[in-house]
C-alpha positions in Angstrom: -5.4 -9.7 11.7 -4.5 -12.5 14.1 -0.9 -13.6 14.7 -1.5 -17.0 12.9 -2.2 -15.2 9.6 0.9 -13.1 9.8 4.0 -14.2 7.9 7.6 -13.0 8.3 10.2 -12.8 5.7 12.6 -15.7 6.3 15.7 -13.6 5.6 16.5 -9.9 5.9 15.3 -8.1 2.9 17.9 -6.1 1.1 16.6 -3.2 -1.0 18.7 -0.4 -2.4 19.0 1.7 -5.5 16.3 2.1 -8.1 12.8 1.1 -7.2 9.2 2.1 -7.7 6.5 3.7 -5.5 3.0 2.3 -5.9 0.2 4.4 -4.6 -3.4 3.2 -4.5 -6.1 5.8 -3.8 -9.5 4.3 -2.8 -12.5 5.2 -0.7 -12.7 4.2 2.9 -16.1 2.5 2.3 -14.8 0.3 -0.6 -15.2 -3.5 0.1 -13.5 -6.5 -1.3 -16.0 -9.2 -2.3 -18.4 -7.8 0.3 -16.4 -9.3 3.1 -13.7 -6.9 4.3 -12.5 -3.4 3.7 -10.6 -3.1 0.3 -7.6 -1.6 1.9 -7.2 -4.5 4.2 -7.5 -7.0 1.4 -4.9 -5.1 -0.7 -2.4 -5.1 2.2 -2.9 -8.8 2.7 -2.2 -9.5 -1.0 0.9 -7.3 -0.9 2.1 -9.2 2.2 1.4 -12.6 0.6 3.4 -11.5 -2.4 6.4 -10.8 -0.2 6.8 -7.1 -0.9 8.8 -5.0 1.5 5.8 -3.4 3.2 2.8 -1.2 2.8 1.5 1.9 4.6 -2.1 2.8 4.8 -3.1 6.5 5.4 -6.5 8.0 5.8 -6.9 11.5 4.3 -7.6 14.5 6.5 -8.8 16.8 3.7 -9.3 16.7 -0.1 -11.7 15.9 -2.8 -12.1 13.1 -5.4 -13.5 12.4 -8.8 -17.0 13.5 -7.7 -15.6 16.8 -6.2 -17.1 16.1 -2.8 -14.9 17.9 -0.3 -14.2 16.4 3.1 -12.2 18.9 5.1 -13.0 20.4 8.5 -16.7 19.7 8.0 -17.6 16.2 7.3 -19.3 16.3 3.9 -18.5 12.8 3.0 -18.1 9.7 5.2 -16.1 8.1 2.4 -12.7 9.7 3.0 -9.8 8.7 0.8 -7.4 5.9 1.8 -3.9 5.8 0.3 -1.9 2.6 0.3 1.7 3.2 -0.4 4.3 0.5 -1.3 7.9 1.0 -2.2 10.0 -1.9 -3.5 12.0 -3.1 -6.5 10.3 -2.4 -9.8 10.0 -6.0 -10.8 8.3 -6.9 -7.5 5.8 -4.0 -7.9 5.2 -4.9 -11.5 4.4 -8.5 -10.4 1.6 -7.4 -8.0 0.1 -4.8 -10.4 -2.3 -7.1 -12.2 -3.7 -8.3 -8.9 -4.2 -4.7 -7.7 -5.7 -3.7 -11.0 -8.4 -6.4 -10.6 -9.1 -5.4 -7.0 -9.5 -1.7 -7.5 -12.9 -1.1 -9.2 -13.1 2.6 -8.2 -10.0 4.5 -7.4 -6.6 5.7 -8.7 -3.4 3.7 -9.1 -0.1 5.6 -9.6 3.6 4.5 -10.1 6.7 6.6 -9.9 10.4 5.8 -9.9 12.2 6.2 -6.5 15.7 6.0 -5.3 15.8 3.7 -2.3 18.5 5.0 0.0 18.1 2.6 2.9 15.6 0.0 4.1 16.2 -1.0 7.7 14.3 -3.6 9.5 15.7 -2.9 13.0 17.7 -6.1 12.9 21.5 -6.0 12.3 21.4 -5.1 8.6 24.8 -3.5 8.4 27.9 -5.6 8.5 29.7 -3.0 10.6 27.1 -3.2 13.4 
């Protein structure tokens, strides 16, 4: 992603208390409209929606719906990608319809979380 396409939140984001964790499990080879990796497209949509952030993790070991293992020996080139997003429930709920349309093959989960702190590295605390 080039720097011109990146956006920054205009003010410090304050998130605390009850929230939701959204996890999206997809295959590494999944594409969005044949133009880019699906995980990149999803992260872009999440950024555009102004959510707190997203983390993308590539699986080391596991198996999926077709029970093809991909552990120490590479039995599948399509390793799982997990995109994890934590934010306020209403913000997660607002992006869900978009994610649902984008994920043709995969798993989407939600769970409640208690957000203890969200620190941006800027002076978030008044006592700092």
